[in-house]
N, C-alpha and C positions, 0 to 999 in steps of 0.2 A: 504494500500500500504506500503510495507516494506521499511525501510530506506536503502539507499545505502551508503557504506563507501566512504569517500572522495577520489577521484581518484588521487589527487595530494599529498597524505600523504607520499608515498615513495619518491616522488620527493623533498618534503620539508625536509625529513630526510637527503637525500643525500646532499641537499644544506646546511643544518646546519652542516653536517660533514665537507664539503669542507671549509666552512667559520669558522670552529672551534667554533660553537655556541651551541654545544650539552651541556646538563646539566653536570656539573662536580663539583668535590669537590675542593675548593680553600682555602687551609689552610693559615692562617696568621702566619708566622714564627716569633713569638715574642721572646725576650730574655729569658723569664721565661719558655718557652717551649724548645727552642733550646739548652740552656746550660745544663739542666738536661739530655736531650737525649744524648749529647756528653759525659757527665760523665758516664752515665749508659752503653752506648755502649762501651766506652773505658774500663770500668771495666770488662765487659763480655769478651771482646777480650783478656784482660790480663789474666783472669782466664783460658780461653780456651787454650791460648798459654802455660801457666804454667803447666796445666794438661798434655798437649801433650809432653812438655819437660820432665816432670817427668816419663812419660811412656817410653820415648826413652832412658833415661839415662842408664838403666841397659842392654840395647841391645848391642850386639857385632857384629862386622864385621871383618873378617880376609880375606885379599886379597893377593894372591901370583902370580906374573907374571912368566910365564914359557916358552914363545916362545924363549927368548934369551938363556935359559939353554938347550932347546931341539933343537936348530937350527941344521939342517942337520941330525937329528936322527929320525928314524922311531919309535923307542921306547925309552923312557927315564924315569927317576925317579927324582922327586923333593921332597924336604922336606919343611915342614912349621910348625910353632909353634902355638899352642893354649895356650895363656897365662892365660886364665881363663876358667873354665868349661862352655861350651855352652849347655844350657838346650834344650832337644828335644821339638818339632821338629826343626832340623837344616836344613836350605835350602841351597842347593849346586848349584851354578851358574857357568857358564863360561862367561867371559867378553871379548868383542872385542872392539878395538878402531879403528877409521878412516875407518870403513866399512859402506858405504852409502847404506843401504838397501832401503832407501826412494827415491833413484834416479828413476826418472820417467820411464826410459827404463827398469830398473831392476824390479821395482814394477809391471809394466804392463805385463811382460813376464811370463805368466802363463795361464792355462786353468782350470777354476774352475769346469767346467762340467766333465773334465777328472779326477780331484781330487775327485769328488763325486762318481766315479766309473761308470759313465754313458758311454754308447756306443757312440763313436764319429767317425767322418770321418775326412779326412785331412783338409777339409774346416772349421772345427770347431776350429782349433788351430792356426788361423791367428795371435792371440795376442802373441803366443809363440816365435815369431821372436826375435833373430836370431837362436834359437835352437829349431827347430820344428822336424826335422827328421835326421837320419844318412845320411850324404853326401847330404842333402837337397833333397832326393828323395821323390816325391809326391806319396807315396804309404803307405797305412795304416800299413803294417807290419814293416816299417822303422821308424814309429813315436816314438819319445822318450817317455818313460813311467816313470814319467810324463815329459812333455816337459817344456821348459822355463828356463830362467836364474836363477830364485830363486831355483828351484829344482836342477839344475846342480851344483850350488854352495852351496849345503847343508853342514852345519857344520858336520864333521865326525870324530873329535877327540873323543876318548873314555877314560874312567878313571876307575881306581879301587883304593881304599884307604886302607891303613894299619896303624896300630898303631906302636909304637916304638918296641913293643914285637912281631911284625909280625902277629898280628891278623887282619883279614879282618874287615873293617867297612862296614856294610851293609847299602844300601840305595835303594830306589825304585823310578822308573820313572812313576809309576802309579799316575795319578792325577796332573801331572805337566802342562797339557794343559787345555784350556777352555772346559767346558762340551759341549757348543754349537758347538765347532770345532769337537770334537770327535763324537758327536751324529749326526751331520747334514752335515758338510762341507767336511769330509774326509771319504771315503769308498773305499775298494779295488775293482778293476775291476772284472768283471765276469770271465775273463780268468785268469788262473794261470800264474804268471810272474816268469820266470826263472832268478834268479840273475846273472847267467853267460851270459845272452843275452846282446849283446853290446848296445841294445837300452834301456835296463832297468837301470834307475838311482836309483830308490827306489822301491823295490819289495813289501814293505808293507806300504800302504798309511796311515794306522791307527797307525803307530809307533809314540808315543807321542813326541819323540825327533824331528822327522821330522815335526810334526804338530806345535810344538813350533817354529821351524825355519821358517816355512811358514807364521807365523804372523809377518809381517815386523815391524821394529822399525822406529820411526820418527827422531831419532838423530844418528849421526855416532858412538858415544860411547854408548854401551848398554850392558846389562846383560840378559842372557836367562837362565831360570831354567833348570837344568840338572837332579837333583834328590832331594829326601827328606830323611833325616836321621830320621826315626820315632821311631826305637826300643830302641836306647840308646842315652844318652847324649854324647857329644863330650868332653871327659875329658881333663883337662889340660895336656899338654905334646907335644911331637914331633910326627908328622905324615908323612907318605910317600904316595905320589900319583904316581901310575904307569900310564903312558900316552902313548897311541898310537897316535903319532903326525902326523896326516894325512892332516890337514887343513893348507894350506900355507898362512901365514899372511904377508910374505914379498912382495907379489904381490901388495898389497894395502897399504904398509908401515904402517901396524897396529901392535897391540900387542895382546897377548892372556894371560888371567889370570884365576885363580880359585878363587872363592869367596864363603865364608861360612858366613852365617848370621842367626840371630834369629829375630823373629818378635813378636809383640803384636797385639791387635785389631786396633792399629793405623798404622800398617805396619812395615817396617824395619826402621832402624835408619836414619832419615832425619830431620835435624834441621831447614830446610828452612820454613816448614809450621808453626812450633811453634814460630820461631823468627819473622815470618811475622805477626802472630796474635799479639804477644807482641809489636812489633814495631807500628802496627796500633793502638793498645790500648793506648800506651804511647802518640802517636801523637794526638789522639782524646782528651785525658785528658789535654794535654798541650794547645790545641786549646780552650778547654772548660774553662781552667783557664784564658787564655788571654781574651776571650769574657767576662768572669765574671768580671775581673778587669776593662775592658773597660766600662762595664755596670755600675759598682759601681762608677768609677771615673768620667766618662763623659757619662751619660746616654743619649739616644736619645729620644726626645719627640715624642711619637706616637700619631696618630690621634685617635679620638673616633670611635671605630668600629661600633657603633650604627648608624653612619651617612652613612655607606656603604649600598647600596640598597639591596644587596642580603644576608647580614649578618643574618637577622632575617627571611629569607625565610624558 
């Protein structure tokens, strides 16, 4: 006759879990263990922060606000100065302030099925409120393409760059968006969209400037990548940006700027991470020194671990 497993095994396991009686590792945090851990961890953090800081030091960021200079103008020119040569690739951003893309109503107002190029009906765009269709007509041919507040408020300023000698600075918008967005989330509809149609907001859903805009930001002040200068360094000197000033920033009391920056494997210049690592390292070393002094000056008498039941298990 074969043996039967105990029927209450699972029940006993659940009981042990609820009563926190499962087998576990119970370390004894003695000074000779804790103090070296604090020192080693602090040194690792200091070295990491220092390496990150050294990587960021040569990086450059040039920012130029232009909404105040272009106010009331459809087309304008601004000049900015590059004080030191920026090695390629140079990343070219536009920056907005006080624009709350993460507002719940703004964030929700879109139809992802429509942006994927799928055939939809009027009932599929309920989330696009309050911008579903022209004159709120419940008919497919009046649906905005694409619908929703995010699409309706797409950033549409355009830029061209020139050197002081009036030579064009070439940049590309290819590769400025996420591969997952380009490959899966944004596809053109089966029908051909006429840009002159009053319901058409964006005729090309695969345009990378549009895709970058549709990935919303969590903070009201943000930068979005507009182009990458891959072919040439941005030499020291004065440059001119010709701007089609279409996006109105006065309605949300914000500002618009152009930003040029260089990067390394650690990203762009951002001292927060490196200083955080270094601050944490210094803090751990100071705590380690304090514990060491306390242990040397006034040590705590510890019990004999051999007297603990589970120590030799």
